[in-house]
BAKOL-737242 format. One record per residue (C-alpha): residue number from 1; residue in three letters; x, y, z. Coordinates in steps of 0.2 Angstrom, whole numbers, always signed. Each point is the difference from the previous one (the first is absolute). Layout:
# BAKOL-737242
+-----+--------+-------+-------+-------+
| num | residu |    c1 |    c2 |    c3 |
+-----+--------+-------+-------+-------+
| NUM |    ALA |     X |     Y |     Z |
...
+-----+--------+-------+-------+-------+
END
This chain:
# BAKOL-737242
+-----+--------+-------+-------+-------+
| num | residu |    c1 |    c2 |    c3 |
+-----+--------+-------+-------+-------+
|   1 |    UNK | +1156 |  +196 |  +783 |
|   2 |    UNK |   -12 |    -9 |   -10 |
|   3 |    UNK |   -16 |    +2 |   +11 |
|   4 |    UNK |   -11 |   +15 |    -4 |
|   5 |    UNK |   -17 |    +3 |    -7 |
|   6 |    UNK |   -10 |   +12 |   -11 |
|   7 |    UNK |    -5 |   +16 |    +9 |
|   8 |    UNK |   +10 |    -4 |   +16 |
|   9 |    UNK |    +3 |   +16 |   +11 |
|  10 |    UNK |   -13 |    +9 |   -11 |
|  11 |    UNK |    -1 |   +15 |   +12 |
|  12 |    UNK |   +19 |    +4 |    -3 |
|  13 |    UNK |    -1 |    -3 |   -19 |
|  14 |    UNK |   -15 |   +11 |    -2 |
|  15 |    UNK |    +9 |   +14 |   +10 |
|  16 |    UNK |   +15 |    -2 |   -12 |
|  17 |    UNK |   -11 |    +1 |   -16 |
|  18 |    UNK |   -10 |   +15 |    +7 |
|  19 |    UNK |   +16 |   +10 |    +3 |
|  20 |    UNK |    +9 |    -6 |   -16 |
|  21 |    UNK |   -13 |    +3 |   -14 |
|  22 |    UNK |    -1 |   +19 |    +1 |
|  23 |    UNK |   +19 |    +1 |    +1 |
|  24 |    UNK |    +3 |   -10 |   -16 |
|  25 |    UNK |   -15 |    +4 |   -11 |
|  26 |    UNK |    +7 |    +7 |   -16 |
|  27 |    UNK |   +17 |    -8 |    +0 |
|  28 |    UNK |    +5 |   -10 |   -15 |
|  29 |    UNK |    +8 |   -14 |   +11 |
|  30 |    UNK |    -5 |    -5 |   +17 |
|  31 |    UNK |   +11 |   -13 |    +8 |
|  32 |    UNK |    -4 |   -11 |   +15 |
|  33 |    UNK |   +11 |   -13 |    +8 |
|  34 |    UNK |    -8 |   -14 |   +10 |
|  35 |    UNK |   +15 |    -9 |    +9 |
|  36 |    UNK |    -4 |   -17 |    +7 |
|  37 |    UNK |   -15 |    -3 |   -12 |
|  38 |    UNK |    -2 |   -19 |    +3 |
|  39 |    UNK |   -12 |    -7 |   -13 |
|  40 |    UNK |    -7 |   +17 |    -5 |
|  41 |    UNK |   -16 |    +3 |   +10 |
|  42 |    UNK |    +7 |   +17 |    +8 |
|  43 |    UNK |    +6 |    +8 |   -16 |
|  44 |    UNK |   -16 |    -5 |    -9 |
|  45 |    UNK |   -10 |    +7 |   +14 |
|  46 |    UNK |    +9 |   +16 |    -2 |
|  47 |    UNK |    -3 |    +0 |   -19 |
|  48 |    UNK |   -18 |    -3 |    +3 |
|  49 |    UNK |    -2 |   +14 |   +13 |
|  50 |    UNK |    +9 |   +12 |   -12 |
|  51 |    UNK |   -11 |    -5 |   -14 |
|  52 |    UNK |   -15 |    +5 |   +10 |
|  53 |    UNK |    +8 |   +17 |    +5 |
|  54 |    UNK |    +9 |    +5 |   -16 |
|  55 |    UNK |    -6 |    +5 |   -16 |
|  56 |    UNK |    +3 |   -12 |   -15 |
|  57 |    UNK |   +14 |   +12 |    -7 |
|  58 |    UNK |   +10 |    +0 |   +17 |
|  59 |    UNK |    -3 |   -18 |    +3 |
|  60 |    UNK |    +9 |    -4 |   -17 |
|  61 |    UNK |   +15 |    +9 |    +6 |
|  62 |    UNK |    +1 |   -11 |   +16 |
|  63 |    UNK |   +15 |   -13 |    +1 |
|  64 |    UNK |    +0 |   -11 |   +15 |
|  65 |    UNK |   +16 |   -10 |    +3 |
|  66 |    UNK |    -3 |   -15 |   +11 |
|  67 |    UNK |   +16 |    -8 |    +8 |
|  68 |    UNK |    +3 |   -15 |   +11 |
|  69 |    UNK |   +15 |   -11 |    +4 |
|  70 |    UNK |   -11 |   -14 |    -7 |
|  71 |    UNK |   +10 |   -15 |    +5 |
|  72 |    UNK |   -14 |   -11 |    -7 |
|  73 |    UNK |    +3 |    +7 |   -18 |
|  74 |    UNK |   -18 |    +1 |    -2 |
|  75 |    UNK |    -6 |   +17 |    +4 |
|  76 |    UNK |    +4 |    +8 |   -17 |
|  77 |    UNK |   -11 |   -12 |   -10 |
|  78 |    UNK |   -14 |    +1 |   +13 |
|  79 |    UNK |    +0 |   +19 |    -1 |
|  80 |    UNK |    +1 |    +0 |   -19 |
|  81 |    UNK |   -15 |   -12 |    -2 |
|  82 |    UNK |    -9 |    +8 |   +15 |
|  83 |    UNK |   -11 |   -15 |    +3 |
|  84 |    UNK |    -6 |    -3 |   +17 |
|  85 |    UNK |   -11 |   -13 |    +9 |
|  86 |    UNK |   -17 |    +3 |    +7 |
|  87 |    UNK |    +8 |    -1 |   +17 |
|  88 |    UNK |   +12 |   +13 |    -4 |
|  89 |    UNK |   -13 |   +12 |    -7 |
|  90 |    UNK |   -14 |    -2 |   +13 |
|  91 |    UNK |    +5 |   +15 |   +10 |
|  92 |    UNK |    -2 |   +12 |   -14 |
|  93 |    UNK |   -16 |   +11 |    +0 |
|  94 |    UNK |   -12 |    -7 |   -12 |
|  95 |    UNK |    -3 |   +15 |   -11 |
|  96 |    UNK |   +19 |    +1 |    -2 |
|  97 |    UNK |    +2 |   -18 |    -3 |
|  98 |    UNK |   -13 |    +0 |   -14 |
|  99 |    UNK |    +8 |   +16 |    -8 |
| 100 |    UNK |   +18 |    -6 |    -1 |
| 101 |    UNK |    +0 |   -19 |    +0 |
| 102 |    UNK |    -6 |   -13 |   -13 |
| 103 |    UNK |    -2 |   -18 |    +0 |
| 104 |    UNK |   +18 |    -8 |    -3 |
| 105 |    UNK |    +1 |   -10 |   -16 |
| 106 |    UNK |   +15 |   -11 |    +6 |
| 107 |    UNK |    -6 |    -5 |   +17 |
| 108 |    UNK |   -18 |    -6 |    +6 |
| 109 |    UNK |    -6 |   +10 |   +15 |
| 110 |    UNK |   +13 |   +14 |    -2 |
| 111 |    UNK |    -1 |   +18 |    -6 |
| 112 |    UNK |   +11 |   +11 |   -10 |
| 113 |    UNK |    +3 |   +19 |    +1 |
| 114 |    UNK |    -5 |    +9 |   -15 |
| 115 |    UNK |   +13 |    +8 |   -11 |
| 116 |    UNK |    -3 |   +17 |    +6 |
| 117 |    UNK |    +7 |    -4 |   +17 |
| 118 |    UNK |   +13 |   -14 |    -6 |
| 119 |    UNK |    +9 |   +12 |   -12 |
| 120 |    UNK |    +4 |   +12 |   +14 |
| 121 |    UNK |   +10 |   -12 |   +11 |
| 122 |    UNK |   +17 |    -8 |    -5 |
| 123 |    UNK |   +10 |   -12 |   +11 |
| 124 |    UNK |   +19 |    +1 |    +3 |
| 125 |    UNK |   +10 |   -11 |   +11 |
| 126 |    UNK |    +9 |   +10 |   +13 |
| 127 |    UNK |    +8 |    -3 |   +17 |
| 128 |    UNK |    -3 |   +15 |   +11 |
| 129 |    UNK |   +15 |    -4 |   +11 |
| 130 |    UNK |   +12 |    +3 |   -15 |
| 131 |    UNK |    -4 |   +18 |    +3 |
| 132 |    UNK |    +0 |    +3 |   -19 |
| 133 |    UNK |   -15 |   +10 |    -5 |
| 134 |    UNK |   -10 |    -5 |   -15 |
| 135 |    UNK |    +0 |   +18 |    -5 |
| 136 |    UNK |    -5 |   +18 |    +5 |
| 137 |    UNK |   -14 |   +12 |    -3 |
| 138 |    UNK |   -13 |   -10 |    +9 |
| 139 |    UNK |   -16 |    +9 |    +5 |
| 140 |    UNK |    -4 |   -14 |   +13 |
| 141 |    UNK |    +9 |   -14 |    +7 |
| 142 |    UNK |    -9 |   -14 |   +10 |
| 143 |    UNK |    +9 |   -12 |   +11 |
| 144 |    UNK |   -12 |    -9 |   +11 |
| 145 |    UNK |    +2 |   -17 |    +9 |
| 146 |    UNK |   +19 |    +0 |    -4 |
| 147 |    UNK |    +9 |   +12 |   +12 |
| 148 |    UNK |    -6 |   -10 |   +15 |
| 149 |    UNK |   +11 |   -14 |    -5 |
| 150 |    UNK |   +16 |   +10 |    -1 |
| 151 |    UNK |   +11 |    +5 |   +14 |
| 152 |    UNK |    -1 |   +18 |    +6 |
| 153 |    UNK |   +16 |    +6 |    -9 |
| 154 |    UNK |    -6 |    -9 |   -16 |
| 155 |    UNK |   -17 |    +9 |    +1 |
| 156 |    UNK |    +9 |   +17 |    +2 |
| 157 |    UNK |   +12 |    -3 |   -15 |
| 158 |    UNK |   -15 |    -6 |   -11 |
| 159 |    UNK |   -11 |   +15 |    +4 |
| 160 |    UNK |   +15 |   +11 |    -4 |
| 161 |    UNK |    +1 |    -8 |   -17 |
| 162 |    UNK |   -19 |    +3 |    -2 |
| 163 |    UNK |    +3 |   +19 |    +4 |
| 164 |    UNK |   +13 |    +1 |   -14 |
| 165 |    UNK |   -12 |    -9 |   -12 |
| 166 |    UNK |   -15 |   +12 |    +3 |
| 167 |    UNK |    -3 |   +15 |   -10 |
| 168 |    UNK |    +0 |   +17 |   +10 |
| 169 |    UNK |   -15 |    -1 |   +12 |
| 170 |    UNK |    -3 |   -18 |    -5 |
| 171 |    UNK |   -10 |   -11 |   +12 |
| 172 |    UNK |    +5 |   -16 |   +10 |
| 173 |    UNK |   -12 |   -12 |    +7 |
| 174 |    UNK |    +5 |   -14 |   +13 |
| 175 |    UNK |   -10 |   -13 |   +10 |
| 176 |    UNK |   -10 |    +8 |   +14 |
| 177 |    UNK |   +10 |    -9 |   +13 |
| 178 |    UNK |   +17 |    +7 |    -7 |
| 179 |    UNK |    +3 |   +17 |    +7 |
| 180 |    UNK |   +13 |   +11 |    -8 |
| 181 |    UNK |   +17 |    -2 |    +8 |
| 182 |    UNK |    +4 |   +15 |   +11 |
| 183 |    UNK |   +17 |    +1 |    -9 |
| 184 |    UNK |    -9 |    +4 |   -16 |
| 185 |    UNK |   -13 |   +13 |    +7 |
| 186 |    UNK |    +9 |   +14 |    -9 |
| 187 |    UNK |    -3 |    -9 |   -17 |
| 188 |    UNK |   -18 |    -2 |    +0 |
| 189 |    UNK |   -16 |    +9 |    +7 |
| 190 |    UNK |   -15 |   -10 |    +5 |
| 191 |    UNK |   -15 |    +5 |   -11 |
| 192 |    UNK |   -14 |    -7 |   +11 |
| 193 |    UNK |    +1 |    -4 |   +18 |
| 194 |    UNK |    -9 |   -17 |    -1 |
| 195 |    UNK |    +9 |    -8 |   -14 |
| 196 |    UNK |   +18 |    -3 |    -5 |
| 197 |    UNK |    +0 |   +12 |   -15 |
| 198 |    UNK |   +15 |   +11 |    -1 |
| 199 |    UNK |    +6 |   +14 |   -12 |
| 200 |    UNK |   +18 |    +2 |    -5 |
| 201 |    UNK |   +10 |   +14 |    +7 |
| 202 |    UNK |   +14 |    +7 |   -10 |
| 203 |    UNK |   +16 |    -1 |   +10 |
+-----+--------+-------+-------+-------+
END
């Protein structure tokens, strides 16, 4: 889905960051998959939150792959350029905005993320319902605002794919309205009671 905005569902994202950072600090490669990234506000929000929590060495080892079915064929260029309008950035806390955005050179009244953040996020076109994973060994997979558009059996199969794609003990985040299907309760353990943040269980 194309609709999202910066710092959406911040409560859940901050939970994920606070759990993730101590577990991945010191790793030479930290991989995150944001599935259903739309035009980039969510993966860039995650990169900003991690930049605030990680040391500079660990942050340079962070690789966020943002994917979407992207029927418009525009998301890749939008994410690569990371230029957003005043309307799209107005929800960002002022101190964060001033730290990570600069005036865009290509568009009036628009702002561009600095290279520190842009360099950590790469876009890849992908259809979740193909059930073909983009890889494995992910420390965190985000899939928010997508699963609610699928049938229940489709959700189950997609989440199974995510389970295989996560590293041992990896984390999975879904939208707050999307509970883990009962059929998959043996595959994930909820990390906190008030957010849809789960840890992979080896089966």
